C-alpha positions as CSV (number, residue, x, y, z in Angstrom):
1,X,107.8,89.5,111.3
2,X,105.6,90.6,108.6
3,X,103.6,87.9,107.0
4,X,101.8,88.0,103.7
5,X,100.7,85.2,101.2
6,X,100.8,85.9,97.6
7,X,99.1,83.6,95.4
8,X,99.3,83.6,91.6
9,X,96.5,82.0,89.5
10,X,95.5,81.6,85.9
11,X,91.7,82.3,86.3
12,X,90.4,84.4,83.3
13,X,88.0,86.9,84.0
14,X,85.7,87.7,81.1
15,X,85.1,91.5,81.8
16,X,87.0,93.8,84.3
17,X,84.7,95.1,86.8
18,X,84.5,97.4,89.8
19,X,86.3,95.9,93.0
20,X,84.0,94.0,95.1
21,X,84.1,94.3,98.9
22,X,82.9,91.1,100.2
23,X,82.1,90.5,104.1
24,X,81.8,87.2,106.0
25,X,84.2,84.2,105.9
26,X,87.3,85.4,104.6
27,X,88.7,82.3,102.7
28,X,85.2,81.4,101.5
29,X,84.8,84.7,99.9
30,X,88.3,85.0,98.4
31,X,88.2,81.6,96.9
32,X,85.1,81.3,95.2
33,X,82.5,80.3,98.0
34,X,79.3,81.9,99.0
35,X,78.5,84.7,101.2
36,X,79.7,87.5,98.8
37,X,77.4,89.5,96.7
38,X,76.6,88.2,93.2
39,X,76.3,90.8,90.4
40,X,75.4,94.5,90.8
41,X,77.4,97.1,92.7
42,X,78.6,95.9,96.1
43,X,78.1,98.2,99.2
44,X,81.5,99.7,100.1
45,X,80.4,102.5,102.4
46,X,78.0,101.0,105.1
47,X,80.0,99.5,107.9
48,X,78.9,96.1,108.9
49,X,79.7,94.0,111.9
50,X,80.8,90.4,112.0
51,X,77.8,88.4,113.6
52,X,80.0,85.8,114.9
53,X,82.1,88.1,117.1
54,X,80.1,91.2,117.1
55,X,83.0,93.3,116.1
56,X,83.2,96.5,114.1
57,X,84.2,95.4,110.7
58,X,83.9,98.0,107.8
59,X,84.0,97.1,104.1
60,X,87.2,97.8,102.2
61,X,87.6,101.2,100.8
62,X,89.3,102.3,97.5
63,X,90.2,105.9,97.4
64,X,89.7,107.9,94.3
65,X,92.9,107.7,92.0
66,X,94.1,104.4,93.8
67,X,92.0,101.7,91.8
68,X,94.2,101.4,88.6
69,X,97.6,101.5,87.2
70,X,98.0,102.1,83.6
71,X,101.2,101.8,81.3
72,X,101.4,103.4,77.8
73,X,103.6,103.1,74.9
74,X,104.1,106.6,74.4
75,X,101.9,109.6,75.8
76,X,99.5,108.6,78.6
77,X,95.8,108.8,77.7
78,X,95.9,107.3,74.5
79,X,94.1,104.0,74.6
80,X,95.4,102.8,71.3
81,X,98.9,103.0,73.0
82,X,97.8,101.2,76.2
83,X,100.2,98.3,77.1
84,X,98.4,97.1,80.2
85,X,96.5,98.1,83.2
86,X,96.4,96.6,86.6
87,X,93.0,96.9,88.5
88,X,91.4,95.5,91.8
89,X,89.0,92.4,91.4
90,X,87.3,91.1,94.6
91,X,88.2,92.8,98.0
92,X,87.6,90.9,101.2
93,X,88.3,91.3,104.9
94,X,87.9,89.5,108.1
95,X,87.9,91.2,111.8
96,X,88.4,89.3,115.2
97,X,88.2,90.7,118.6
98,X,91.3,90.1,120.7
99,X,91.3,89.7,124.6
100,X,92.9,93.0,125.0
101,X,90.1,94.9,123.1
102,X,92.0,95.4,119.9
103,X,91.0,93.9,116.6
104,X,92.8,91.6,114.3
105,X,92.1,92.5,110.7
106,X,92.9,90.3,107.6
107,X,92.5,91.6,104.2
108,X,92.6,89.8,100.7
109,X,92.9,91.6,97.3
110,X,92.5,90.3,94.0
111,X,94.5,91.9,91.2
112,X,93.8,91.7,87.5
113,X,96.3,92.6,84.8
114,X,94.6,93.5,81.4
115,X,96.5,93.9,78.2
116,X,95.8,96.8,75.9
117,X,96.1,97.3,72.0
118,X,99.8,97.8,72.5
119,X,100.4,95.2,75.0
120,X,102.1,91.8,75.1
121,X,102.0,88.9,77.5
122,X,104.5,89.0,80.4
123,X,104.7,89.7,84.2
124,X,103.7,93.0,85.6
125,X,104.3,94.5,89.0
126,X,102.1,96.7,91.1
127,X,102.6,98.1,94.6
128,X,99.6,97.5,96.8
129,X,99.1,99.3,100.2
130,X,96.8,97.8,102.6
131,X,96.1,100.2,105.5
132,X,93.8,100.7,108.7
133,X,93.0,104.4,109.2
134,X,91.2,106.3,112.1
135,X,89.9,109.7,111.6
136,X,91.9,109.9,108.2
137,X,95.1,109.2,110.1
138,X,97.1,105.9,109.5
139,X,97.0,103.3,112.1
140,X,98.9,100.6,110.5
141,X,99.7,99.8,106.9
142,X,101.5,97.3,104.7
143,X,102.8,97.8,101.1
144,X,103.4,94.6,98.9
145,X,104.9,94.4,95.6
146,X,102.7,92.1,93.7
147,X,103.4,90.3,90.4
148,X,100.7,89.4,87.9
149,X,101.4,87.1,85.2
150,X,99.6,87.3,81.7
151,X,100.4,84.0,80.0
152,X,101.0,83.8,76.2
153,X,97.9,83.7,74.1
154,X,95.9,85.2,77.0
155,X,94.5,88.7,77.5
156,X,94.5,88.9,81.3
157,X,95.9,87.4,84.4
158,X,95.2,87.4,88.2
159,X,97.0,87.5,91.5
160,X,96.1,87.6,95.2
161,X,97.8,89.1,98.1
162,X,96.4,88.4,101.5
163,X,97.6,90.4,104.6
164,X,97.4,88.9,108.1
165,X,99.0,91.2,110.4
166,X,96.9,94.5,110.8
167,X,95.9,95.3,114.3
168,X,93.6,98.1,115.4
169,X,94.4,99.3,118.9
170,X,91.2,99.0,121.4
171,X,90.9,102.9,121.7
172,X,90.4,102.8,117.8
173,X,88.2,99.7,117.4
174,X,85.1,101.4,116.6
175,X,85.0,103.8,113.5
176,X,88.1,102.8,111.7
177,X,88.5,102.4,107.9
178,X,90.1,99.6,105.9
179,X,91.8,101.1,102.8
180,X,93.6,99.6,99.7
181,X,95.3,101.4,97.0
182,X,97.4,100.9,93.9
183,X,100.2,103.4,94.1
184,X,101.7,103.5,90.5
185,X,102.3,107.2,89.7
186,X,105.8,108.1,90.4
187,X,106.4,111.2,92.6
188,X,107.1,114.5,90.7
189,X,110.8,115.5,91.0
190,X,111.1,118.5,93.2
191,X,112.5,121.6,91.2
192,X,115.9,122.4,92.2
193,X,116.2,125.4,94.5
194,X,117.7,128.5,92.6
195,X,121.0,129.5,93.1
196,X,121.6,132.8,94.9
197,X,123.5,135.3,93.0
198,X,126.7,136.5,94.5
199,X,126.4,140.0,96.2
200,X,127.9,142.8,94.2
201,X,131.1,144.0,95.6
202,X,130.8,147.1,97.8
203,X,131.9,150.4,95.8
204,X,135.1,151.8,97.3
205,X,134.5,155.3,99.2
206,X,136.3,158.1,97.7
207,X,139.8,158.4,98.6
208,X,139.7,154.8,99.9
209,X,141.8,152.3,97.9
210,X,139.7,149.1,96.4
211,X,140.8,145.8,97.9
212,X,144.1,144.4,96.4
213,X,145.4,147.7,95.5
Protein backbone atom coordinates (compact mmCIF):
# COMPACT_ATOMS: atom_id res chain seq x y z
CA UNK A 1 0.00 0.00 0.00
CA UNK A 2 1.36 3.41 -0.93
CA UNK A 3 2.21 5.52 2.10
CA UNK A 4 2.83 9.24 2.09
CA UNK A 5 2.62 11.70 4.94
CA UNK A 6 1.48 15.20 3.99
CA UNK A 7 1.91 17.93 6.57
CA UNK A 8 0.47 21.43 6.24
CA UNK A 9 2.04 24.29 8.14
CA UNK A 10 1.80 28.01 8.57
CA UNK A 11 5.52 28.78 8.58
CA UNK A 12 6.12 32.04 6.76
CA UNK A 13 9.39 32.29 4.84
CA UNK A 14 10.79 35.75 4.21
CA UNK A 15 12.25 35.24 0.73
CA UNK A 16 11.69 32.35 -1.70
CA UNK A 17 14.99 30.62 -2.41
CA UNK A 18 16.57 27.78 -4.28
CA UNK A 19 15.58 24.30 -3.20
CA UNK A 20 18.02 23.01 -0.61
CA UNK A 21 19.11 19.38 -0.72
CA UNK A 22 20.02 18.25 2.78
CA UNK A 23 21.86 15.06 3.81
CA UNK A 24 21.94 13.37 7.19
CA UNK A 25 19.12 12.68 9.62
CA UNK A 26 15.87 12.89 7.66
CA UNK A 27 13.49 14.25 10.30
CA UNK A 28 16.17 16.44 11.86
CA UNK A 29 16.76 18.18 8.57
CA UNK A 30 13.14 18.41 7.50
CA UNK A 31 11.83 19.92 10.71
CA UNK A 32 14.37 22.51 11.72
CA UNK A 33 17.28 20.65 13.33
CA UNK A 34 20.96 20.82 12.47
CA UNK A 35 22.84 18.88 9.89
CA UNK A 36 21.75 20.88 6.85
CA UNK A 37 23.72 23.60 5.17
CA UNK A 38 22.99 27.11 6.40
CA UNK A 39 22.89 29.83 3.75
CA UNK A 40 24.66 29.81 0.42
CA UNK A 41 23.93 27.43 -2.40
CA UNK A 42 23.82 23.76 -1.39
CA UNK A 43 25.57 21.05 -3.33
CA UNK A 44 23.03 19.05 -5.28
CA UNK A 45 25.36 17.30 -7.71
CA UNK A 46 28.03 15.50 -5.70
CA UNK A 47 26.81 12.10 -4.42
CA UNK A 48 27.43 11.51 -0.73
CA UNK A 49 27.20 8.30 1.27
CA UNK A 50 25.51 8.04 4.65
CA UNK A 51 28.26 7.51 7.22
CA UNK A 52 26.07 5.40 9.47
CA UNK A 53 25.15 2.76 6.90
CA UNK A 54 27.88 3.37 4.31
CA UNK A 55 25.21 3.29 1.60
CA UNK A 56 25.14 5.30 -1.60
CA UNK A 57 22.69 8.20 -1.11
CA UNK A 58 22.82 10.98 -3.74
CA UNK A 59 21.41 14.45 -3.11
CA UNK A 60 17.95 15.23 -4.45
CA UNK A 61 17.99 16.54 -8.02
CA UNK A 62 15.46 18.94 -9.58
CA UNK A 63 15.47 18.87 -13.41
CA UNK A 64 15.28 22.01 -15.54
CA UNK A 65 11.71 23.20 -15.89
CA UNK A 66 10.49 21.15 -12.92
CA UNK A 67 11.14 23.59 -10.07
CA UNK A 68 8.08 25.86 -10.25
CA UNK A 69 4.44 26.17 -11.29
CA UNK A 70 2.99 29.59 -12.09
CA UNK A 71 -0.62 30.72 -12.59
CA UNK A 72 -1.49 33.97 -14.37
CA UNK A 73 -4.65 36.06 -14.70
CA UNK A 74 -4.32 36.28 -18.45
CA UNK A 75 -1.34 35.71 -20.68
CA UNK A 76 1.55 33.86 -19.07
CA UNK A 77 4.78 35.77 -18.55
CA UNK A 78 3.32 39.09 -17.39
CA UNK A 79 4.46 39.35 -13.77
CA UNK A 80 1.82 41.99 -13.05
CA UNK A 81 -0.81 39.33 -13.76
CA UNK A 82 0.86 36.59 -11.72
CA UNK A 83 -1.69 35.05 -9.35
CA UNK A 84 0.58 32.64 -7.54
CA UNK A 85 3.55 30.37 -7.96
CA UNK A 86 4.49 27.14 -6.22
CA UNK A 87 8.17 26.40 -5.72
CA UNK A 88 10.36 23.97 -3.80
CA UNK A 89 11.76 24.86 -0.38
CA UNK A 90 14.01 22.36 1.40
CA UNK A 91 14.66 18.89 0.03
CA UNK A 92 15.90 16.00 2.14
CA UNK A 93 16.52 12.28 1.77
CA UNK A 94 17.51 9.25 3.80
CA UNK A 95 18.85 5.96 2.42
CA UNK A 96 19.09 2.69 4.34
CA UNK A 97 20.59 -0.59 3.17
CA UNK A 98 18.32 -3.64 3.30
CA UNK A 99 19.45 -7.24 3.97
CA UNK A 100 18.91 -8.25 0.33
CA UNK A 101 21.25 -5.50 -0.93
CA UNK A 102 18.50 -3.14 -2.02
CA UNK A 103 18.19 0.39 -0.62
CA UNK A 104 15.13 1.95 1.04
CA UNK A 105 14.87 5.65 0.19
CA UNK A 106 12.80 8.28 1.96
CA UNK A 107 12.40 11.74 0.48
CA UNK A 108 11.01 14.90 2.05
CA UNK A 109 9.91 17.91 0.03
CA UNK A 110 8.83 21.36 1.20
CA UNK A 111 6.53 23.33 -1.09
CA UNK A 112 5.92 27.08 -0.88
CA UNK A 113 2.97 28.90 -2.41
CA UNK A 114 3.77 32.57 -3.07
CA UNK A 115 1.09 35.10 -4.04
CA UNK A 116 1.68 37.44 -6.97
CA UNK A 117 0.31 40.94 -7.64
CA UNK A 118 -2.95 39.49 -9.00
CA UNK A 119 -3.26 36.77 -6.36
CA UNK A 120 -5.48 36.21 -3.36
CA UNK A 121 -5.40 33.90 -0.35
CA UNK A 122 -6.62 30.38 -0.94
CA UNK A 123 -5.70 26.72 -1.31
CA UNK A 124 -3.52 25.73 -4.23
CA UNK A 125 -2.66 22.25 -5.48
CA UNK A 126 0.45 20.99 -7.21
CA UNK A 127 1.45 17.53 -8.49
CA UNK A 128 4.82 16.49 -7.06
CA UNK A 129 6.62 13.50 -8.57
CA UNK A 130 9.34 11.83 -6.51
CA UNK A 131 11.37 9.28 -8.44
CA UNK A 132 14.44 7.09 -8.41
CA UNK A 133 16.25 6.76 -11.74
CA UNK A 134 19.13 4.64 -12.96
CA UNK A 135 20.90 5.63 -16.18
CA UNK A 136 18.08 8.14 -16.81
CA UNK A 137 15.50 5.34 -16.70
CA UNK A 138 12.78 5.32 -14.00
CA UNK A 139 13.20 2.64 -11.35
CA UNK A 140 10.32 3.68 -9.09
CA UNK A 141 8.24 6.83 -8.74
CA UNK A 142 5.32 8.29 -6.82
CA UNK A 143 3.15 11.29 -7.70
CA UNK A 144 1.30 13.17 -4.96
CA UNK A 145 -1.26 15.93 -5.28
CA UNK A 146 -0.18 18.36 -2.57
CA UNK A 147 -2.33 21.28 -1.37
CA UNK A 148 -0.67 24.42 -0.05
CA UNK A 149 -2.82 26.91 1.87
CA UNK A 150 -2.15 30.65 1.97
CA UNK A 151 -4.21 32.13 4.84
CA UNK A 152 -6.03 35.46 4.61
CA UNK A 153 -3.66 38.35 5.23
CA UNK A 154 -0.56 36.29 4.36
CA UNK A 155 1.55 36.35 1.22
CA UNK A 156 2.75 32.74 1.28
CA UNK A 157 2.16 29.31 2.76
CA UNK A 158 3.95 26.00 3.09
CA UNK A 159 3.30 22.27 2.92
CA UNK A 160 5.50 19.19 3.21
CA UNK A 161 5.21 15.77 1.60
CA UNK A 162 7.23 12.78 2.78
CA UNK A 163 7.59 9.70 0.58
CA UNK A 164 8.51 6.56 2.50
CA UNK A 165 8.23 3.77 -0.04
CA UNK A 166 10.92 4.10 -2.69
CA UNK A 167 13.10 1.00 -3.10
CA UNK A 168 16.23 0.73 -5.23
CA UNK A 169 17.00 -2.87 -6.34
CA UNK A 170 20.36 -4.32 -5.35
CA UNK A 171 21.67 -4.30 -8.93
CA UNK A 172 21.05 -0.52 -9.14
CA UNK A 173 22.12 0.43 -5.61
CA UNK A 174 25.18 2.37 -6.84
CA UNK A 175 24.93 5.34 -9.20
CA UNK A 176 21.16 5.93 -9.09
CA UNK A 177 19.55 9.40 -8.92
CA UNK A 178 16.79 10.80 -6.71
CA UNK A 179 14.63 13.28 -8.62
CA UNK A 180 11.71 15.52 -7.65
CA UNK A 181 9.70 17.64 -10.04
CA UNK A 182 6.63 19.85 -10.14
CA UNK A 183 4.49 18.88 -13.12
CA UNK A 184 2.09 21.70 -13.79
CA UNK A 185 2.18 22.25 -17.53
CA UNK A 186 -0.83 20.66 -19.23
CA UNK A 187 -0.02 18.36 -22.10
CA UNK A 188 -0.60 19.87 -25.49
CA UNK A 189 -3.56 18.48 -27.35
CA UNK A 190 -2.54 16.35 -30.26
CA UNK A 191 -3.72 17.70 -33.61
CA UNK A 192 -6.50 15.68 -35.16
CA UNK A 193 -5.43 13.41 -37.97
CA UNK A 194 -6.44 14.90 -41.35
CA UNK A 195 -9.39 13.26 -42.99
CA UNK A 196 -8.67 11.38 -46.15
CA UNK A 197 -10.48 12.70 -49.18
CA UNK A 198 -12.61 10.08 -50.91
CA UNK A 199 -11.01 8.74 -54.04
CA UNK A 200 -12.61 10.15 -57.23
CA UNK A 201 -14.92 7.79 -59.07
CA UNK A 202 -13.25 5.96 -61.91
CA UNK A 203 -14.18 7.32 -65.34
CA UNK A 204 -16.26 4.96 -67.44
CA UNK A 205 -14.55 3.42 -70.44
CA UNK A 206 -15.96 4.36 -73.85
CA UNK A 207 -18.93 2.18 -74.66
CA UNK A 208 -19.26 1.13 -71.02
CA UNK A 209 -22.26 2.27 -69.00
CA UNK A 210 -21.57 4.22 -65.84
CA UNK A 211 -22.72 2.60 -62.57
CA UNK A 212 -26.43 3.02 -61.94
CA UNK A 213 -27.30 3.40 -65.61
